[in-house]
C-alpha angles and dihedrals in degrees: 000000000000089000090053091049092051090046091052093047090048092051090048093050090050092049092050091048091052091051093048093048095053111111116260111248114242138198129229090278092056093248122127115279106237096174115131147069113299136185140173127238102209143090097246093121089064093048131340088213125069111278140175125234114274140181095252146343089248115048128178131193114283135191092269109358135005114290134194118282109265091249091058100036095091091057091069113179091358088066095046129104123242117218118257142188123244119265090186117104106241089017095253132085106228101230125176111243098256092041090052088055091052090049089055090049089053092050093049091052098039096140093059101035112037107103091209090069091059093044095246115161109280102228127211131335093006093068088066098059104033114120090264132086126249133199131226118208117183146153133167089281104040146026123198132174121200120190126202094217112087092339090278118177140184127200106203114212114218093208126049105265094194125234116359110255092222139005116256144170096260096030126209120299135193126179143197138173122257100192102298097344121090110219122199124192114201126189139144097077128157117229096247103093128084130212093229145340091281096078097259104153147163143211130246088270090073119137120185123192112193128194121198113192119179112218099179135336092288106032134063135179114229123195130172127187112208120208125180116143092191093061109022134051092223142353113286136191139224123197133187144144126264118210124209118228118227133186129026094335094058092109139085120256122210116262106161093158100178093100090051093064101043092101090048094051104031104019096105090062096046114119110262 
């Protein structure tokens, strides 16, 4: 058994080495070709920080231990939370004291407050690590991101357009190359989006600096530096891997979920 395990690990290491040694595809300008459909394989959308598995995102006091909120109880294991590793550098989001209190209030009222439940646009960087794929289209003249969730999109300016004219859910983004890394600076957000389902949030002073670094044809490093002086004591960073889809499923499906939540949001005003 030990021999088989070593043999398997050796084969896996060899396979990984082959993948990492493949040449990085490039475009006509010699820069890495990031075109394609990408997706994460982590639990960051549940909680950016390390977390154990639990019965539900929204727990209430039970007779002995906390139990799922009555509106989630019938979902059973489908409504539970899988454990996940931290994607936050240093493992802890550096909240100011009052801001941490608000984060906890968000977490304890998840069913009513999480914008994902109402199909609001996800914002940045959350759009990247939701459990849905996204597609990068780019050439020397243009960069465009399309997200499966809620049909969200981002047009990435390639020259600094100046101050955003208005705050929005997805903000305003402009990008540039630093050697072989594509850097995107995003500002102009409203304060309505969350970073995950655990109530981690920001103000309208948020600035996100993303870095996309292609490692091989199928794997990319993703980093995002979060700055918001109203909520956090200092800038902080998240980091994760993005995986490129290949084959027949290398395409976005439609998930424009607004119509799915009309009854949730407006049902009380529906004609009886």
